[in-house]
N, C-alpha and C positions, 0 to 999 in steps of 0.2 A: 561439395560435401564428401567427406571421407566414407569409404565403404563401411557398412555395418553400424553406422551411427544413426540412431533414430532421430527424427525431428523433435524439437522441444516446442511445446505449446505454452504460451503465456496468455493468461486470461486476466485482463485488468480493466479498469474503468472507474467511474465515480462511485462513491458509496451508495448502496441501495439500487444499483443498476441491474443486479441479477447475476453476478459473476459466479457465486457458489452454485446456484441452480443450473447454470450452463455447464459447469464442471461435472456435476452429478449426472446430467443428461449425457454428456460425452462419455462418462464412465460406463454407461449402459451399452455403448457401441464399440468401445475400444478398450484394450487392456492398459489402463493408466495407473499412475501413482501421483498423488497430489503433493506439491511442495508449497508451503504457506509463504505468501508475500504480503502479509498484513501484520504490521508491528504489534498491534494490540493483542493479537492471538499468540504472541510469544509469551505473554504473562499468564502464569498458571491460574491465579485467582480471579482473572478477569474473563468472564465468559458471556454473560448476557449482553453487556454493553459493547462487546466487540463482535457480536453476532458470530461467535465461534461455533463451528459445526460440532456435532457430537462425534468427533473424529475417531474415538476409540471403538465405537460400535459400527463404523462404516465398513462396507464390504471392500471399498477401494482403500488401499493403504494411504495414510496421510503422514506427512513429515513436517517438522519445524513448528509444531504446535506445542504450547506449554513447555517451552524449553528453558524458561526462567522461573525458578521457584522462589527466588528472592529478588527484591528490587535491584535493577541494574540495566545495563545497556548491552545490546548485541548490534554492533555497528555494521555499516555497509561492507567494510572489508571482510569482517568475519562471515557475514551473510554470503557474500559472493563466493568465498572459498568453500563454504559448506554446501552451497547450492550446486556448484559444479561437481563436488564429490558425490552428492546425491544423484545428480543426472547420470553419472557413470554407473552408479550402483543400480539404479532403476533400469537403465539400458541393459545391464548384464543379466537382469532377470527377464528380459524380453518384453518389457513394458514401455509405454510412452511417458516421459516426464511431463507433467502439467503444472506449471507455476501459476498460482491463483492468489490475487490480492490487489489491493489498491494503494499500497505504499510505493508510489511511483519512484521515489528516490532510490529505493532498494532495487527495483527492477532496472532502473537506469544504470546502476552499478555493474550489471551483467555485461553491458556493452561499452561502458565508459568507466573503467576502474578508478576508484578514488585516488586522488593525489596523496602523496606521503604527508603533505602539510595538513591534510584534513584530519589525520589521526592525532595530531598534536594540538588541535585547537582548544580542546577542553583543558589540557594541561597548562596552556599558556594563560588561561583564565582572563582572556581579554573581554572586557565588559562592553556591552553595546545593546541598544534597543532596536526594535523593528523600525521605529520612526527614523532612527539614525541611518539604518541600512537603506530605508526608502529614499532618503536624501542622497545617499552615496550612489545607489544603484537601484532605481525603481523596478527595472525588469527582473532583477534577482529577487527583490523583496516580494514581488507579486507571486512568486512560487513557494514562499515560505509562510507558514502560519505565524502570526504575531506572538503566539505563545510557545514557540519552538526556540528556546534560548541556545541550544546546541548549534543549530544550523545558522542562526542569526550571528552568533559569535564567530563561527567558522567563516562566514562570508566577509564579515568585517575584518577578520584577521588577514584574509587573502588580500583585501584592499590595502590594509596597512603595510603588509609585507612587499607587495608588488607595485602599489600605486595605480593598479588597473582595476576596473570593475570586474567583479567575479563573473558576471554574465558574459563578458567578452573573453574570459579565460576558459575556453572549452577543454574539458578533459580529453585525453588521447583516446581515440576510438580503437576498440579491440574487436576485430572481426571474429566471430565464433567459428569453431571448426566443424560445425554442423548446422543444419537448417533450423531456423527459429520461425515460428508463426506467432506474432503478437496480435492478439485479438482485443481491441478496445471496445468493451461493451457499453453501449449508450442507450438512452431513451429520449423521446421528446421531452423538452424541458418541463412542461407542466406535469407530465406523468411522473418524471423523476422526483420533482419536488413533493408531489402527493405521496409517493412511495416513501420518501424520507420522513415526512411528517407522520405517516401512519406507522412506520416501523418504530419510530421513537416512542409513540404511544404504547405499542405492543410490548416493547422492551421494558418500559416502566411497569406495565401491568403484570409482566412475567417475573418481576422481582429485582429489577436493576437497583432500586434504592436499597433493598435489603442486602444485595450483594456488596454494595459499597459500605453499608453500615457495619458489616462484619470486618471491614478493613480499617475502621477508625481506631486510632490509638496504636496502630502497628506501623512498621517502617513503610508499608505500602501507602499509607496516607501521606506521608512526607513525599514519597515518590510521585504520587498523583498530583499533589499541589505544586511540586517543582516542575514537573513535565506539563502540567495543565492539560491532562488528557481529556479529550472531548467527552462531555457527559459526566465522566467520573469526577472531574473537578467541580462542575456545577452541583453535583449531588452532595459532595463533601460540604460545600458552602450551605446548601439547603439544609443539611442535617445539623449544622452548627447554629442554625437560626431558631430562635424560640418559637417562631410562627410556622415551623415546618409542617405542622399537622393541619394548618389552614388550607382549605381547598383552593383559595386564590394563590397562595404561595406554591402549591402543587402544580397548578396550571401554568404559573409563571416559569417554574422549573422546566416543564416540558417544552414550552415555547422557546426558552433560552437554548436548550439542547438542539431543538429543531433548527433554530437560526444558525447556530454555530456549525452544525452538520451541513447545512446548505452551503455555507461559505466554504467549507472544506471541499465539497463536491466541485465547486467552481474552481478552486485551486488545482484540483486533480485534472480538470479539463485543460487548464492553462499549462500545466506541466506536460501533459500528453502532447499538446500541439507543439510545444518546444522540442520534446524528445523525438517526435515524429519527423520534424524538420531536420534535426541533427542527423538522425539515422539515414534518412533519405539522401541528404547531401553527402555523407561519408560513403555510402554505398555507390552513389553515382560516380564519385571520384575514383573508386576502386573498380568500377565496372562489375559490381557484385549484386546478387539478389539473394544472398544467404538469409537475410532477415526479411521476412514478408510481413507487411503491415496490413491489418484488416480492421475495419470499423463496422461493428455489428449493432444496428439499431433494433432493439428488441420490441420497440413499439410498432415497427413496420415489417420486420422480417418473420418468416416462417422458420422457427427454430429447428424443427425436424429436418427440413430441406437443407438448411445451412450445415447442420452436423453431418448429414449424408454426404454433402459435397466435400466438406473438410475431411471426412473419413477417407473418401476415395483419393484425395490429394495426398494424405499422409501415407496411405498404403502404397501409393505409387512411389513416394520418396524413400520410405524406409521399411 
């Protein structure tokens, strides 16, 4: 690690595991600034369904929230560039950068920069379905949501251009010039599923349906339907149904969102295992320990003791 460069903390994990709570707890012990790594929180009008924190009123500075006021994309290349700019700015203020979120593909880009071909995939408009990708490359398909056309088409394009499975074409590893601590927050399976189910119910009770209703008839509705955003897309369909005021339909909506969110959490686990393996292998080849990988089970661990230990480690490093 170069002198005067503070370690970067990355807090990630499946949805509902407690990443935001951990970051807030950490902010009580260290001078930190938070960088968002959750795609849903990029979008200004989407708050309840993305579990977006009330970041404007937080004591700890937050970055990369509500950066898109109109429907559009902020791809991994843009994210990676802006993220490293923010890391330098935060460091210059004497604080620790803490990247928080579950969009694993964006976190992955910090260590494995996207290939040039990736930025062209949408422009090529190559058509393909998740089922087609599953036949071509089951391992890659397992890490992509069936409703994510951008990444599905990108993977199929890579196969068509190279004749090789995308899962075998590993992006080039880029060793950071400072220490990184990646903390994968997890919980025992049953507890995580219970938290996901309960959180979905709370979000609906707190006005998620009304949040989506306000977007109907705007460009955001088209964006939601095209992206098939978890929960938002289900609510759009629910509101277009004449039976949307029926209690049975309401319960079915909640169950549909819960089911899809649970499936997303499973894919986040799959992506983490793959990324962990890749980083470990690359660092072993280089004889490096720049990126330290942690797995924190909040079902079993004492959070205060963990933060105390992490704090001592960070102060020793930077």
